[in-house]
Structure formats: structure tokens, C-alpha cells
C-alpha positions in Angstrom: 0.0 0.2 0.0 2.9 1.9 0.2 3.2 3.1 -3.5 -0.4 3.8 -3.8 -1.9 7.4 -3.9 -4.1 8.6 -0.7 -7.3 8.1 -3.1 -6.2 4.4 -4.0 -5.7 3.8 -0.2 -9.0 5.2 0.8 -10.9 3.0 -1.7 -9.0 -0.2 -0.7 -9.5 0.2 3.0 -13.2 1.0 2.4 -13.5 -2.0 0.5 -11.7 -4.0 3.0 -13.9 -2.9 5.8 -16.8 -4.0 3.6 -18.5 -0.9 3.1 -19.9 0.9 -0.2 -19.6 4.5 -0.7 -23.3 5.2 -0.1 -23.0 3.6 3.4 -19.8 5.4 4.2 -21.6 8.8 3.1 -24.4 8.0 5.4 -22.4 7.3 8.3 -20.7 10.6 7.8 -23.8 12.4 7.0 -22.3 13.3 3.5 -23.2 12.8 0.0 -22.1 9.7 -1.9 -20.5 12.0 -4.6 -18.2 13.3 -2.0 -16.8 9.9 -0.9 -16.4 9.4 -4.7 -14.4 12.6 -5.3 -12.1 11.3 -2.2 -11.2 8.0 -4.0 -11.2 9.7 -7.5 -8.5 12.1 -6.5 -11.0 15.2 -6.9 -11.2 16.2 -3.5 -9.9 15.5 0.1 -11.4 14.8 3.3 -11.2 17.4 6.3 -8.9 16.7 9.2 -11.5 15.4 11.8 -12.9 13.3 8.8 -9.5 11.3 8.7 -10.0 10.3 12.3 -13.6 9.4 11.5 -12.5 7.2 8.4 -9.5 5.7 10.6 -12.2 4.4 13.3 -14.7 3.4 10.5 -12.1 1.6 8.4 -10.4 -0.1 11.3 -6.9 1.4 10.3 -4.6 4.0 11.8 -4.3 7.4 10.3 -0.8 6.9 9.5 -1.7 3.9 7.5 -4.6 5.8 5.9 -2.4 8.8 5.0 1.3 7.4 4.7 0.4 3.5 3.8 2.5 2.7 6.8 2.4 2.4 10.5 4.3 5.2 12.5 5.5 4.4 16.4 4.0 7.5 18.6 6.6 9.4 20.2 6.9 9.3 23.9 9.2 12.2 23.9 6.4 14.6 23.3 3.3 15.6 25.3 0.3 13.6 25.0 -2.1 15.1 22.5 -4.9 12.7 22.9 -8.3 14.4 22.9 -6.9 17.6 21.7 -7.8 19.3 18.5 -5.3 19.7 15.5 -4.5 23.5 16.2 -3.6 22.9 20.0 -1.7 19.7 19.3 0.2 21.2 16.5 1.1 24.3 18.7 2.3 22.0 21.6 4.4 19.8 19.5 5.8 22.6 17.7 6.7 24.4 20.9 8.2 21.1 22.4 10.6 20.7 19.5 11.7 24.3 20.1 11.0 25.3 16.5 9.5 28.9 15.6 6.7 29.4 13.2 8.9 31.0 10.8 11.4 27.9 10.7 8.6 25.6 10.4 6.9 27.7 7.7 10.5 28.0 5.6 10.9 24.0 5.8 7.1 23.7 4.3 7.8 26.4 1.8 4.7 28.2 3.0 4.4 31.8 4.6 4.6 32.0 8.4 0.7 33.3 8.3 -0.2 30.0 7.0 1.3 28.2 10.0 -0.3 30.8 12.4 -3.9 30.2 10.9 -3.3 26.2 11.3 -2.5 26.9 15.1 -5.4 29.5 15.4 -8.1 27.0 13.6 -8.7 29.5 10.7 -7.2 27.1 8.1 -6.3 23.4 7.6 -3.2 21.9 5.9 -3.7 19.7 3.0 -2.7 16.2 3.1 0.8 16.7 1.6 1.5 19.4 4.2 0.2 17.4 6.8 2.5 14.6 6.2 5.4 17.0 5.9 4.6 18.3 9.4 4.6 15.0 10.9 8.1 13.9 9.4 9.4 17.4 10.4 8.3 17.3 14.0 9.0 13.7 14.1 5.6 12.5 15.5 3.1 10.2 14.2 -0.3 11.5 12.5 -2.3 10.3 15.1 -0.5 12.6 17.6 -1.3 15.4 15.7 -4.8 14.7 14.4 -7.8 14.4 16.9 -8.6 11.0 17.9 -12.0 9.2 18.0 -12.5 6.3 20.2 -16.0 5.3 19.1 -17.1 4.6 15.4 -19.8 6.9 14.1 -23.5 5.6 14.7 -25.2 4.6 11.6 -28.0 7.3 11.0 -30.6 4.4 10.1 -30.2 3.0 13.4 -31.0 5.9 15.3 -34.5 6.2 16.4 -36.4 8.8 15.1 -37.8 11.0 18.0 -41.5 10.8 18.4 -43.6 13.8 17.5 -44.7 15.9 20.5 -48.3 15.8 21.2 -49.8 18.7 20.0 -51.2 21.0 23.0 -54.7 22.0 22.4 -54.6 25.6 22.6 -56.6 27.3 25.7 -59.3 29.3 24.2 -59.4 32.5 26.4 -62.5 34.4 26.4 -61.8 37.9 26.4 -64.5 39.8 27.9 -65.2 43.3 26.4 -64.5 46.1 28.9 -67.5 47.5 30.5 -68.2 51.0 29.0 -68.8 53.6 31.5 -71.9 55.7 30.8 -70.9 59.1 29.7 -72.2 61.9 32.0 -74.7 63.9 29.9 -73.3 67.1 28.9 -75.0 70.0 30.7 -77.3 72.3 28.8 -75.7 75.3 27.5 -76.9 78.5 29.4 -77.9 81.0 26.7 -76.2 84.2 27.4 -78.9 86.8 27.9 -78.9 89.8 25.5 -78.3 93.2 27.0 -81.3 95.0 26.9 -80.8 98.7 26.8 -82.3 100.4 29.8 -85.2 102.4 29.1 -84.6 106.2 28.9 -86.8 108.5 30.9 -89.1 110.4 28.6 -88.9 114.2 28.7 -91.3 115.6 30.8 -93.9 117.5 29.2 -93.7 121.2 29.9 -97.3 122.3 30.4 -97.6 126.0 29.2 -98.6 128.3 31.7 -102.3 129.4 31.5 -102.2 132.6 29.3 -104.8 135.1 30.9 -107.2 137.0 28.6 -104.9 140.5 29.3 -101.9 138.7 28.2 -103.8 137.7 24.9 -104.7 141.2 24.4 -101.1 142.8 25.1 -100.0 140.3 22.5 -102.2 141.3 19.8 -101.4 145.0 20.6 -97.9 144.3 20.3 -98.1 142.5 17.1 -100.5 145.1 15.9 -97.8 147.9 16.7 -95.0 145.9 15.0 -97.0 145.7 11.7 -97.7 149.5 11.6 -94.2 150.2 12.2 -93.3 148.0 9.6 -95.9 149.9 7.2 -94.4 153.3 7.8 -91.0 152.1 7.4 -91.8 150.9 3.9 -93.6 154.4 3.0 -90.5 156.3 4.2 -88.3 154.5 1.6 -87.4 156.7 -1.4 -89.6 155.9 -4.8 -92.6 154.9 -2.7 -95.7 157.0 -3.4 -98.2 157.8 -0.5 -101.6 157.1 -0.9 -104.0 160.0 -0.6 
């Protein structure tokens, strides 16, 4: 299996485990096309998928990726149960290798190594194998391990549908309308009636005595006589003989 490619090893180990592409896809909750791409070299599994395939096929991750068993190093901290970013960071520091030196040996940028250790990116299969060789560890010490095989989705009992609760009908009582107080009738503003003005007192003429009437007549007759004399005294007026 050493001369085989990764795609070929994946296909051989799957068939050796007695599984079809559809069965592997079902156990991984993936499409059959995804498994087919791995075995044709048109795609690669994720890092966590390598660990699941290792348990599913009953082969170590080193055998899966390298085609041979690699003994685990006892001189590095135990990375079991840790994810890849944390395991890579601990092993690199234990080997006293800087990110710059590791990046230079892998012909990648320091930012790429930093992203691998922060979980923002994952190395491909070639870089993963190169990392294991440079750090002198097995792939099983870098990749997260899985102790149990994935559960077959077909064996998982479907959850019973929850009983529909009958909605409680709440009667909404109409609010009691408080009767509005009747409006007080508008009091008409009385029109101002002008105060009656007192009638002028009638001045009763004082009673004229008979003597006063005669005097008045004499006075008027005298006025007429004087007026007639004055008219005759004017020039150009002839006197009657």
C-alpha cells in the first residue's frame, strides 16, 4: 500500500471494511459524491474526517495517509483528545521550532502556520504528512482521535413527534363601558337690553290770561304798523292820498 496514492488507499481500505460509498456517506452524513471524489483524487477529506475514517475502516491515521504504521513518540506531550491546532502548537513548541522556521521548511508563509495553529485554516494532506515528518511524530499525535465509531443514522430511532397541545381558548371579555355623563345644557347668554330712557317731561304751558292775549295782539299790531311806516318812508314809494 506504500506505492498507492491517498485516493487509492481510501478506496482499498473502504472495500476491506466491507462498506460501500453510499454507506460511508450515510455514516458521515455526507453525499455519496463526496466519498467518490476522495477516491478519485478530485477532493480531500477534512482533518476531522480522517480520524472518523480511521475508526470506520479500522486502520490507523498513519496507515490511512502514509500507507505504513508510525510509532508514536514518547518524548512529546500527550495530544490525545486535543484538536489539531492545539496539538500542532504544543508539539512545535516542544520541539523548539519557531513558526518562521517551520514555514520555511514547508515552503509556506508564516501566516499559514499561524492560521493552522489558530484554527482559521487546515493544511492539505501533503503538508500534514510533511509536518509529521518535520516534527518527528505520528499523524495520530497531531490529528484528533475518535474512540467510537460514528453511529449509523439508520439505527437512530426517530424522535416521537411531540403531542400537539390544544390551545386554551381564552375568552376575552369586552370592557364595561362607563356611561358618559350627559352634557349640561348650555345656558344661553342673555342679551343686554338697553335700559329704558326716561321720557322728557312735558312742559305744560302756563295758562295765559285774557289780558296777556290782548297785550300780545297789541304788540303784534304795533309791529305791523311800524313796518308799514318804514316801507312808506323809503324813496320811490308813493303815498296814497
